[in-house]
N, CA, C and O atoms as CSV, one atom per row, in Angstrom:
chain,resi,resn,atom,element,x,y,z
A,1,MET,N,N,57.971,36.927,-58.843
A,1,MET,CA,C,58.398,36.158,-59.985
A,1,MET,C,C,57.246,35.256,-60.414
A,1,MET,O,O,56.688,34.502,-59.616
A,2,PHE,N,N,56.915,35.353,-61.677
A,2,PHE,CA,C,55.879,34.516,-62.262
A,2,PHE,C,C,56.574,33.408,-63.045
A,2,PHE,O,O,57.388,33.680,-63.927
A,3,VAL,N,N,56.251,32.159,-62.721
A,3,VAL,CA,C,56.892,31.027,-63.374
A,3,VAL,C,C,55.834,30.252,-64.147
A,3,VAL,O,O,54.876,29.726,-63.580
A,4,TYR,N,N,56.037,30.200,-65.459
A,4,TYR,CA,C,55.097,29.509,-66.343
A,4,TYR,C,C,55.314,28.005,-66.296
A,4,TYR,O,O,56.428,27.537,-66.056
A,5,ASN,N,N,54.262,27.263,-66.522
A,5,ASN,CA,C,54.362,25.820,-66.684
A,5,ASN,C,C,54.586,25.537,-68.174
A,5,ASN,O,O,53.817,24.831,-68.825
A,6,ALA,N,N,55.653,26.109,-68.668
A,6,ALA,CA,C,56.040,25.982,-70.069
A,6,ALA,C,C,57.554,26.076,-70.111
A,6,ALA,O,O,58.188,26.595,-69.192
A,7,GLU,N,N,58.121,25.564,-71.196
A,7,GLU,CA,C,59.572,25.575,-71.309
A,7,GLU,C,C,60.026,26.577,-72.350
A,7,GLU,O,O,59.338,26.842,-73.335
A,8,ASN,N,N,61.204,27.126,-72.104
A,8,ASN,CA,C,61.818,28.070,-73.010
A,8,ASN,C,C,62.336,27.335,-74.239
A,8,ASN,O,O,62.744,26.178,-74.148
A,9,GLY,N,N,62.321,27.991,-75.359
A,9,GLY,CA,C,62.819,27.410,-76.602
A,9,GLY,C,C,61.786,27.567,-77.701
A,9,GLY,O,O,60.582,27.528,-77.447
A,10,LEU,N,N,62.258,27.743,-78.914
A,10,LEU,CA,C,61.380,28.005,-80.042
A,10,LEU,C,C,60.383,26.876,-80.289
A,10,LEU,O,O,59.201,27.137,-80.512
A,11,ALA,N,N,60.840,25.634,-80.253
A,11,ALA,CA,C,59.938,24.499,-80.497
A,11,ALA,C,C,58.849,24.424,-79.424
A,11,ALA,O,O,57.684,24.179,-79.734
A,12,HIS,N,N,59.231,24.635,-78.172
A,12,HIS,CA,C,58.255,24.600,-77.077
A,12,HIS,C,C,57.243,25.732,-77.221
A,12,HIS,O,O,56.047,25.530,-77.013
A,13,LYS,N,N,57.722,26.916,-77.575
A,13,LYS,CA,C,56.830,28.058,-77.739
A,13,LYS,C,C,55.839,27.821,-78.875
A,13,LYS,O,O,54.660,28.153,-78.753
A,14,ALA,N,N,56.312,27.250,-79.974
A,14,ALA,CA,C,55.427,26.966,-81.112
A,14,ALA,C,C,54.369,25.934,-80.719
A,14,ALA,O,O,53.195,26.092,-81.052
A,15,PHE,N,N,54.780,24.884,-80.015
A,15,PHE,CA,C,53.837,23.862,-79.575
A,15,PHE,C,C,52.796,24.460,-78.622
A,15,PHE,O,O,51.601,24.198,-78.758
A,16,ASP,N,N,53.252,25.251,-77.673
A,16,ASP,CA,C,52.334,25.875,-76.716
A,16,ASP,C,C,51.351,26.799,-77.421
A,16,ASP,O,O,50.166,26.812,-77.086
A,17,PHE,N,N,51.822,27.564,-78.383
A,17,PHE,CA,C,50.966,28.463,-79.147
A,17,PHE,C,C,49.845,27.672,-79.823
A,17,PHE,O,O,48.675,28.044,-79.727
A,18,LEU,N,N,50.198,26.595,-80.500
A,18,LEU,CA,C,49.189,25.773,-81.182
A,18,LEU,C,C,48.258,25.088,-80.190
A,18,LEU,O,O,47.051,25.001,-80.417
A,19,HIS,N,N,48.816,24.608,-79.102
A,19,HIS,CA,C,48.013,23.911,-78.097
A,19,HIS,C,C,46.934,24.824,-77.519
A,19,HIS,O,O,45.788,24.408,-77.352
A,20,LYS,N,N,47.305,26.078,-77.211
A,20,LYS,CA,C,46.328,27.029,-76.655
A,20,LYS,C,C,45.171,27.267,-77.618
A,20,LYS,O,O,44.036,27.460,-77.183
A,21,ILE,N,N,45.439,27.254,-78.902
A,21,ILE,CA,C,44.406,27.518,-79.902
A,21,ILE,C,C,43.575,26.275,-80.184
A,21,ILE,O,O,42.347,26.345,-80.226
A,22,VAL,N,N,44.235,25.140,-80.377
A,22,VAL,CA,C,43.557,23.914,-80.779
A,22,VAL,C,C,42.808,23.262,-79.623
A,22,VAL,O,O,41.683,22.792,-79.792
A,23,SER,N,N,43.433,23.237,-78.454
A,23,SER,CA,C,42.817,22.550,-77.315
A,23,SER,C,C,43.055,23.320,-76.013
A,23,SER,O,O,43.800,22.865,-75.145
A,24,PRO,N,N,42.420,24.483,-75.882
A,24,PRO,CA,C,42.676,25.307,-74.696
A,24,PRO,C,C,42.296,24.632,-73.373
A,24,PRO,O,O,42.890,24.934,-72.337
A,25,ALA,N,N,41.332,23.738,-73.394
A,25,ALA,CA,C,40.898,23.080,-72.156
A,25,ALA,C,C,41.969,22.164,-71.582
A,25,ALA,O,O,41.971,21.903,-70.380
A,26,THR,N,N,42.884,21.671,-72.419
A,26,THR,CA,C,43.929,20.765,-71.937
A,26,THR,C,C,45.292,21.443,-71.847
A,26,THR,O,O,46.298,20.787,-71.575
A,27,TYR,N,N,45.328,22.741,-72.073
A,27,TYR,CA,C,46.597,23.464,-71.997
A,27,TYR,C,C,47.073,23.493,-70.557
A,27,TYR,O,O,46.301,23.840,-69.663
A,28,ARG,N,N,48.319,23.140,-70.314
A,28,ARG,CA,C,48.818,22.897,-68.949
A,28,ARG,C,C,49.313,24.128,-68.201
A,28,ARG,O,O,49.640,24.032,-67.018
A,29,CYS,N,N,49.375,25.277,-68.858
A,29,CYS,CA,C,49.853,26.475,-68.151
A,29,CYS,C,C,48.694,27.445,-67.964
A,29,CYS,O,O,48.395,28.251,-68.846
A,30,SER,N,N,48.054,27.360,-66.818
A,30,SER,CA,C,46.921,28.247,-66.555
A,30,SER,C,C,47.370,29.707,-66.470
A,30,SER,O,O,46.602,30.599,-66.830
A,31,LEU,N,N,48.584,29.973,-66.006
A,31,LEU,CA,C,49.083,31.348,-65.960
A,31,LEU,C,C,49.173,31.925,-67.370
A,31,LEU,O,O,48.776,33.068,-67.598
A,32,CYS,N,N,49.687,31.150,-68.307
A,32,CYS,CA,C,49.758,31.600,-69.703
A,32,CYS,C,C,48.355,31.844,-70.256
A,32,CYS,O,O,48.097,32.867,-70.891
A,33,ALA,N,N,47.467,30.909,-70.011
A,33,ALA,CA,C,46.109,31.004,-70.534
A,33,ALA,C,C,45.363,32.217,-69.975
A,33,ALA,O,O,44.568,32.837,-70.680
A,34,ILE,N,N,45.617,32.553,-68.719
A,34,ILE,CA,C,44.939,33.674,-68.062
A,34,ILE,C,C,45.484,35.012,-68.545
A,34,ILE,O,O,44.718,35.954,-68.750
A,35,THR,N,N,46.787,35.107,-68.727
A,35,THR,CA,C,47.434,36.395,-68.937
A,35,THR,C,C,47.794,36.717,-70.390
A,35,THR,O,O,48.176,37.845,-70.700
A,36,TYR,N,N,47.673,35.742,-71.264
A,36,TYR,CA,C,48.012,35.947,-72.671
A,36,TYR,C,C,46.827,35.639,-73.572
A,36,TYR,O,O,46.043,34.727,-73.310
A,37,GLY,N,N,46.716,36.423,-74.642
A,37,GLY,CA,C,45.812,36.083,-75.725
A,37,GLY,C,C,46.565,35.133,-76.645
A,37,GLY,O,O,47.548,34.520,-76.230
A,38,ASN,N,N,46.118,35.006,-77.878
A,38,ASN,CA,C,46.805,34.107,-78.800
A,38,ASN,C,C,48.185,34.609,-79.211
A,38,ASN,O,O,49.060,33.807,-79.538
A,39,PHE,N,N,48.390,35.920,-79.199
A,39,PHE,CA,C,49.636,36.448,-79.727
A,39,PHE,C,C,50.477,37.260,-78.751
A,39,PHE,O,O,51.690,37.365,-78.930
A,40,ARG,N,N,49.869,37.828,-77.740
A,40,ARG,CA,C,50.641,38.684,-76.835
A,40,ARG,C,C,49.976,38.758,-75.461
A,40,ARG,O,O,48.859,38.288,-75.244
A,41,MET,N,N,50.731,39.378,-74.540
A,41,MET,CA,C,50.236,39.564,-73.188
A,41,MET,C,C,49.010,40.471,-73.229
A,41,MET,O,O,48.967,41.440,-73.987
A,42,LYS,N,N,48.017,40.148,-72.406
A,42,LYS,CA,C,46.809,40.966,-72.336
A,42,LYS,C,C,47.148,42.343,-71.783
A,42,LYS,O,O,47.933,42.474,-70.844
A,43,LYS,N,N,46.549,43.362,-72.378
A,43,LYS,CA,C,46.866,44.746,-72.053
A,43,LYS,C,C,46.618,45.067,-70.577
A,43,LYS,O,O,47.457,45.695,-69.932
A,44,ASP,N,N,45.474,44.640,-70.041
A,44,ASP,CA,C,45.184,44.958,-68.642
A,44,ASP,C,C,46.114,44.208,-67.694
A,44,ASP,O,O,46.394,44.707,-66.605
A,45,TRP,N,N,46.600,43.028,-68.070
A,45,TRP,CA,C,47.568,42.299,-67.267
A,45,TRP,C,C,48.920,43.026,-67.284
A,45,TRP,O,O,49.555,43.200,-66.244
A,46,ARG,N,N,49.347,43.446,-68.477
A,46,ARG,CA,C,50.613,44.173,-68.602
A,46,ARG,C,C,50.582,45.437,-67.737
A,46,ARG,O,O,51.554,45.743,-67.046
A,47,GLN,N,N,49.482,46.155,-67.777
A,47,GLN,CA,C,49.357,47.377,-66.981
A,47,GLN,C,C,49.408,47.061,-65.493
A,47,GLN,O,O,50.079,47.759,-64.733
A,48,PHE,N,N,48.707,46.023,-65.076
A,48,PHE,CA,C,48.714,45.609,-63.676
A,48,PHE,C,C,50.134,45.299,-63.206
A,48,PHE,O,O,50.560,45.774,-62.153
A,49,VAL,N,N,50.859,44.509,-63.981
A,49,VAL,CA,C,52.221,44.106,-63.621
A,49,VAL,C,C,53.150,45.314,-63.565
A,49,VAL,O,O,53.986,45.417,-62.667
A,50,GLU,N,N,53.005,46.226,-64.524
A,50,GLU,CA,C,53.860,47.415,-64.550
A,50,GLU,C,C,53.614,48.328,-63.354
A,50,GLU,O,O,54.508,49.072,-62.952
A,51,GLU,N,N,52.419,48.281,-62.785
A,51,GLU,CA,C,52.081,49.135,-61.647
A,51,GLU,C,C,52.388,48.503,-60.292
A,51,GLU,O,O,52.235,49.159,-59.262
A,52,LEU,N,N,52.814,47.253,-60.275
A,52,LEU,CA,C,53.180,46.625,-59.008
A,52,LEU,C,C,54.392,47.348,-58.420
A,52,LEU,O,O,55.278,47.764,-59.166
A,53,PRO,N,N,54.441,47.502,-57.104
A,53,PRO,CA,C,55.548,48.240,-56.479
A,53,PRO,C,C,56.812,47.398,-56.297
A,53,PRO,O,O,57.655,47.722,-55.460
A,54,TYR,N,N,56.948,46.338,-57.063
A,54,TYR,CA,C,58.093,45.438,-56.967
A,54,TYR,C,C,58.626,45.152,-58.362
A,54,TYR,O,O,57.912,45.299,-59.354
A,55,GLN,N,N,59.876,44.747,-58.428
A,55,GLN,CA,C,60.432,44.296,-59.697
A,55,GLN,C,C,59.781,42.967,-60.044
A,55,GLN,O,O,59.714,42.062,-59.212
A,56,VAL,N,N,59.310,42.856,-61.261
A,56,VAL,CA,C,58.606,41.644,-61.696
A,56,VAL,C,C,59.458,40.916,-62.730
A,56,VAL,O,O,60.024,41.523,-63.639
A,57,VAL,N,N,59.530,39.602,-62.564
A,57,VAL,CA,C,60.290,38.751,-63.473
A,57,VAL,C,C,59.386,37.611,-63.924
A,57,VAL,O,O,58.614,37.069,-63.133
A,58,PHE,N,N,59.486,37.252,-65.198
A,58,PHE,CA,C,58.758,36.114,-65.751
A,58,PHE,C,C,59.786,35.064,-66.149
A,58,PHE,O,O,60.784,35.374,-66.798
A,59,ARG,N,N,59.530,33.801,-65.748
A,59,ARG,CA,C,60.474,32.721,-66.047
A,59,ARG,C,C,59.721,31.508,-66.571
A,59,ARG,O,O,58.558,31.277,-66.241
A,60,TYR,N,N,60.417,30.749,-67.394
A,60,TYR,CA,C,59.928,29.439,-67.817
A,60,TYR,C,C,60.392,28.426,-66.791
A,60,TYR,O,O,61.431,28.613,-66.156
A,61,LYS,N,N,59.625,27.343,-66.620
A,61,LYS,CA,C,59.946,26.395,-65.552
A,61,LYS,C,C,61.321,25.764,-65.710
A,61,LYS,O,O,61.994,25.542,-64.704
A,62,ASN,N,N,61.773,25.463,-66.935
A,62,ASN,CA,C,63.084,24.834,-67.083
A,62,ASN,C,C,64.209,25.782,-66.663
A,62,ASN,O,O,65.204,25.337,-66.093
A,63,ASP,N,N,64.065,27.082,-66.937
A,63,ASP,CA,C,65.063,28.054,-66.491
A,63,ASP,C,C,65.017,28.225,-64.972
A,63,ASP,O,O,66.057,28.290,-64.316
A,64,PHE,N,N,63.818,28.295,-64.427
A,64,PHE,CA,C,63.624,28.465,-62.988
A,64,PHE,C,C,64.215,27.282,-62.208
A,64,PHE,O,O,64.857,27.467,-61.174
A,65,MET,N,N,63.990,26.071,-62.718
A,65,MET,CA,C,64.437,24.877,-61.997
A,65,MET,C,C,65.955,24.728,-61.977
A,65,MET,O,O,66.482,23.983,-61.151
A,66,LYS,N,N,66.662,25.411,-62.855
A,66,LYS,CA,C,68.123,25.393,-62.805
A,66,LYS,C,C,68.614,26.052,-61.523
A,66,LYS,O,O,69.620,25.631,-60.952
A,67,GLU,N,N,67.910,27.079,-61.070
A,67,GLU,CA,C,68.277,27.780,-59.837
A,67,GLU,C,C,67.583,27.206,-58.609
A,67,GLU,O,O,68.139,27.225,-57.510
A,68,TYR,N,N,66.376,26.698,-58.795
A,68,TYR,CA,C,65.562,26.198,-57.674
A,68,TYR,C,C,65.042,24.802,-58.008
A,68,TYR,O,O,63.850,24.642,-58.271
A,69,PRO,N,N,65.904,23.796,-58.003
A,69,PRO,CA,C,65.502,22.456,-58.442
A,69,PRO,C,C,64.466,21.773,-57.552
A,69,PRO,O,O,63.823,20.815,-57.981
A,70,ARG,N,N,64.299,22.245,-56.341
A,70,ARG,CA,C,63.316,21.625,-55.435
A,70,ARG,C,C,61.889,22.080,-55.721
A,70,ARG,O,O,60.933,21.412,-55.327
A,71,GLN,N,N,61.742,23.195,-56.394
A,71,GLN,CA,C,60.419,23.740,-56.694
A,71,GLN,C,C,59.850,23.016,-57.911
A,71,GLN,O,O,60.474,23.004,-58.972
A,72,LYS,N,N,58.680,22.418,-57.765
A,72,LYS,CA,C,58.094,21.649,-58.860
A,72,LYS,C,C,56.614,21.936,-59.055
A,72,LYS,O,O,55.916,21.164,-59.713
A,73,ASP,N,N,56.129,23.028,-58.497
A,73,ASP,CA,C,54.715,23.384,-58.568
A,73,ASP,C,C,54.548,24.519,-59.583
A,73,ASP,O,O,54.837,25.676,-59.279
A,74,PHE,N,N,54.084,24.185,-60.777
A,74,PHE,CA,C,53.979,25.171,-61.847
A,74,PHE,C,C,52.604,25.145,-62.494
A,74,PHE,O,O,51.983,24.088,-62.599
A,75,PRO,N,N,52.135,26.289,-62.921
A,75,PRO,CA,C,52.687,27.625,-62.771
A,75,PRO,C,C,52.531,28.109,-61.336
A,75,PRO,O,O,51.674,27.633,-60.592
A,76,SER,N,N,53.369,29.059,-60.967
A,76,SER,CA,C,53.336,29.597,-59.609
A,76,SER,C,C,53.797,31.045,-59.606
A,76,SER,O,O,54.388,31.542,-60.564
A,77,VAL,N,N,53.502,31.700,-58.491
A,77,VAL,CA,C,53.982,33.061,-58.281
A,77,VAL,C,C,54.806,33.032,-56.995
A,77,VAL,O,O,54.364,32.519,-55.966
A,78,TYR,N,N,56.012,33.594,-57.077
A,78,TYR,CA,C,56.927,33.613,-55.947
A,78,TYR,C,C,57.302,35.042,-55.587
A,78,TYR,O,O,57.198,35.957,-56.404
A,79,PHE,N,N,57.740,35.212,-54.342
A,79,PHE,CA,C,58.193,36.507,-53.855
A,79,PHE,C,C,59.533,36.293,-53.152
A,79,PHE,O,O,59.680,35.378,-52.341
A,80,PHE,N,N,60.497,37.137,-53.467
A,80,PHE,CA,C,61.792,37.082,-52.798
A,80,PHE,C,C,61.771,37.998,-51.591
A,80,PHE,O,O,61.410,39.171,-51.692
A,81,THR,N,N,62.161,37.453,-50.445
A,81,THR,CA,C,62.341,38.252,-49.237
A,81,THR,C,C,63.748,37.971,-48.741
A,81,THR,O,O,64.045,36.870,-48.278
A,82,GLY,N,N,64.606,38.966,-48.840
A,82,GLY,CA,C,66.005,38.736,-48.494
A,82,GLY,C,C,66.603,37.760,-49.475
A,82,GLY,O,O,66.642,38.021,-50.677
A,83,ASN,N,N,67.071,36.632,-48.966
A,83,ASN,CA,C,67.620,35.584,-49.825
A,83,ASN,C,C,66.697,34.391,-49.959
A,83,ASN,O,O,67.078,33.368,-50.528
A,84,SER,N,N,65.481,34.515,-49.440
A,84,SER,CA,C,64.572,33.374,-49.483
A,84,SER,C,C,63.470,33.566,-50.520
A,84,SER,O,O,63.069,34.682,-50.851
A,85,LEU,N,N,63.010,32.444,-51.007
A,85,LEU,CA,C,61.954,32.403,-52.008
A,85,LEU,C,C,60.681,31.941,-51.313
A,85,LEU,O,O,60.666,30.906,-50.648
A,86,ARG,N,N,59.617,32.714,-51.471
A,86,ARG,CA,C,58.339,32.390,-50.830
A,86,ARG,C,C,57.269,32.252,-51.907
A,86,ARG,O,O,57.093,33.146,-52.734
A,87,GLN,N,N,56.562,31.135,-51.894
A,87,GLN,CA,C,55.495,30.944,-52.871
A,87,GLN,C,C,54.271,31.744,-52.443
A,87,GLN,O,O,53.761,31.580,-51.335
A,88,LEU,N,N,53.808,32.615,-53.340
A,88,LEU,CA,C,52.608,33.410,-53.064
A,88,LEU,C,C,51.344,32.718,-53.555
A,88,LEU,O,O,50.315,32.723,-52.880
A,89,ILE,N,N,51.436,32.126,-54.735
A,89,ILE,CA,C,50.271,31.481,-55.335
A,89,ILE,C,C,50.716,30.166,-55.959
A,89,ILE,O,O,51.682,30.121,-56.722
A,90,SER,N,N,50.006,29.106,-55.629
A,90,SER,CA,C,50.347,27.774,-56.132
A,90,SER,C,C,49.620,27.489,-57.452
A,90,SER,O,O,48.705,28.209,-57.850
A,91,ALA,N,N,50.054,26.433,-58.101
A,91,ALA,CA,C,49.401,25.997,-59.342
A,91,ALA,C,C,47.932,25.655,-59.083
A,91,ALA,O,O,47.067,25.981,-59.896
A,92,GLY,N,N,47.656,25.018,-57.983
A,92,GLY,CA,C,46.278,24.665,-57.652
A,92,GLY,C,C,45.385,25.874,-57.490
A,92,GLY,O,O,44.219,25.849,-57.883
A,93,GLU,N,N,45.926,26.932,-56.913
A,93,GLU,CA,C,45.144,28.153,-56.736
A,93,GLU,C,C,44.870,28.845,-58.070
A,93,GLU,O,O,43.879,29.563,-58.205
A,94,MET,N,N,45.733,28.635,-59.041
A,94,MET,CA,C,45.545,29.272,-60.350
A,94,MET,C,C,44.587,28.511,-61.249
A,94,MET,O,O,44.089,29.055,-62.236
A,95,GLU,N,N,44.333,27.281,-60.919
A,95,GLU,CA,C,43.467,26.453,-61.749
A,95,GLU,C,C,42.042,27.001,-61.769
A,95,GLU,O,O,41.406,27.137,-60.724
A,96,GLY,N,N,41.558,27.308,-62.946
A,96,GLY,CA,C,40.191,27.780,-63.106
A,96,GLY,C,C,39.959,29.227,-62.713
A,96,GLY,O,O,38.814,29.680,-62.712
A,97,ILE,N,N,40.994,29.957,-62.383
A,97,ILE,CA,C,40.860,31.340,-61.944
A,97,ILE,C,C,40.784,32.269,-63.168
A,97,ILE,O,O,41.340,31.971,-64.225
A,98,GLU,N,N,40.103,33.367,-63.005
A,98,GLU,CA,C,40.015,34.385,-64.061
A,98,GLU,C,C,41.043,35.477,-63.783
A,98,GLU,O,O,41.577,35.564,-62.678
A,99,LEU,N,N,41.317,36.300,-64.772
A,99,LEU,CA,C,42.347,37.328,-64.650
A,99,LEU,C,C,42.097,38.272,-63.476
A,99,LEU,O,O,43.019,38.549,-62.709
A,100,GLU,N,N,40.885,38.765,-63.321
A,100,GLU,CA,C,40.603,39.696,-62.220
A,100,GLU,C,C,40.781,39.024,-60.867
A,100,GLU,O,O,41.226,39.662,-59.913
A,101,GLU,N,N,40.440,37.749,-60.775
A,101,GLU,CA,C,40.648,37.016,-59.528
A,101,GLU,C,C,42.138,36.857,-59.237
A,101,GLU,O,O,42.563,36.981,-58.088
A,102,LEU,N,N,42.925,36.585,-60.263
A,102,LEU,CA,C,44.366,36.457,-60.094
A,102,LEU,C,C,44.965,37.766,-59.599
A,102,LEU,O,O,45.767,37.772,-58.665
A,103,LYS,N,N,44.583,38.856,-60.215
A,103,LYS,CA,C,45.099,40.154,-59.792
A,103,LYS,C,C,44.713,40.441,-58.345
A,103,LYS,O,O,45.536,40.933,-57.574
A,104,GLY,N,N,43.492,40.144,-57.974
A,104,GLY,CA,C,43.052,40.344,-56.591
A,104,GLY,C,C,43.815,39.476,-55.606
A,104,GLY,O,O,44.164,39.925,-54.514
A,105,LEU,N,N,44.074,38.236,-55.992
A,105,LEU,CA,C,44.812,37.326,-55.118
A,105,LEU,C,C,46.257,37.798,-54.944
A,105,LEU,O,O,46.808,37.713,-53.847
A,106,ILE,N,N,46.863,38.287,-56.003
A,106,ILE,CA,C,48.223,38.822,-55.915
A,106,ILE,C,C,48.250,40.006,-54.962
A,106,ILE,O,O,49.118,40.081,-54.093
A,107,GLN,N,N,47.316,40.924,-55.114
A,107,GLN,CA,C,47.256,42.093,-54.228
A,107,GLN,C,C,47.063,41.678,-52.775
A,107,GLN,O,O,47.698,42.228,-51.874
A,108,LYS,N,N,46.187,40.708,-52.554
A,108,LYS,CA,C,45.926,40.234,-51.196
A,108,LYS,C,C,47.189,39.637,-50.569
A,108,LYS,O,O,47.527,39.942,-49.426
A,109,ARG,N,N,47.881,38.784,-51.330
A,109,ARG,CA,C,49.078,38.136,-50.800
A,109,ARG,C,C,50.208,39.130,-50.561
A,109,ARG,O,O,50.965,38.985,-49.602
A,110,LEU,N,N,50.329,40.126,-51.412
A,110,LEU,CA,C,51.350,41.158,-51.206
A,110,LEU,C,C,51.040,41.971,-49.966
A,110,LEU,O,O,51.957,42.360,-49.243
A,111,GLN,N,N,49.760,42.241,-49.699
A,111,GLN,CA,C,49.369,42.941,-48.477
A,111,GLN,C,C,49.723,42.120,-47.243
A,111,GLN,O,O,50.150,42.667,-46.226
A,112,GLU,N,N,49.544,40.808,-47.336
A,112,GLU,CA,C,49.871,39.926,-46.214
A,112,GLU,C,C,51.366,39.960,-45.907
A,112,GLU,O,O,51.764,39.864,-44.746
A,113,ILE,N,N,52.189,40.095,-46.937
A,113,ILE,CA,C,53.642,40.170,-46.739
A,113,ILE,C,C,54.006,41.472,-46.018
A,113,ILE,O,O,54.873,41.488,-45.144
A,114,LYS,N,N,53.338,42.553,-46.395
A,114,LYS,CA,C,53.617,43.853,-45.776
A,114,LYS,C,C,53.231,43.884,-44.305
A,114,LYS,O,O,53.849,44.590,-43.508
A,115,ALA,N,N,52.212,43.121,-43.951
A,115,ALA,CA,C,51.689,43.161,-42.577
A,115,ALA,C,C,52.623,42.556,-41.563
A,115,ALA,O,O,52.306,42.525,-40.373
């Protein structure tokens, strides 16, 4: 599960869209900045996600926090094992990372789960 440091809703989406264009250096969702261009998900990211051997879900932090109110580290990547939620990648780890590094880190962490 990929959780954006952004909120669901038309007004929030419009603000985030403008923020990424006008001031990308101060945009607070590094996951969004890494995986999306100005208008849509990056093609190589979409392909990577579609090829993962797991069901992938994308959530906004306000929706995610309704189910998991204790989780406050956004953006983040989580993995469900049984009934438990395990954080694979923290917001700090995503800071300043490039798309290829993110994909590599996801693959590495998924391998660690399998081991």
